[in-house]
C-alpha positions, 0 to 999 in steps of 0.5 A: 529739233530732235536731239539724240545722244548715244556715244555708241553711234556715230551721231553721238560720237560727232556730238561728243567730240564737238561737245554738242551734248547738252539736250537744253542747249543743243547746237545741232539737230540730228539731221545736221549731224547726220549731214556732217556724216554723210559729207564725210563718208561716215568718218566720225573725226572728219564730221567732228571737225565739220561740226567744230568749224560751223560753230566757229563760223557762228562765233565770228558771225554772232559774237564778233569782238565786243568790250563792254563797260567794266571787264566784260569782253567777248572775243568771238574771233579768238573763240573761232580760232580755238575751235578751228584748231581742234578741227585741224587737230581732228582732221590730223588724227583722221589723216593718221589713222588712214596713213596706218591703214585704218581706212582703206579704198580697196583690198587685193589678195590672189589666190592663184599664180594667175590672179597673183600675175594680174595683182602684179600688172595692176600694181605696176599700172596704178604706179603704187 
């Protein structure tokens, strides 16, 4: 399993936000992190949220809720809930950035009056 951790890259930033930073106990291979980035159109916050959701699902499947003799207790569903809350927070951050214009689908400008008229017409037709 290939593992790289460099916070100057999108892959490293996803690892940082998903707390998958230890080489000896990596949760995801580089290729898996790259899939999260591909699925989120390279939005680091959304890719990290996907990673956290995946970790949460694994917590529920693997740990379940176990209580052993004494005080030893694991609660996979509770851990999964905390991870999903963090994933939701990352999605909310992404949405806030998107609303502020940090991400946009297109940009238009007009160099002359003909283009300005065309821009106005398209804006009206789009209903924006």
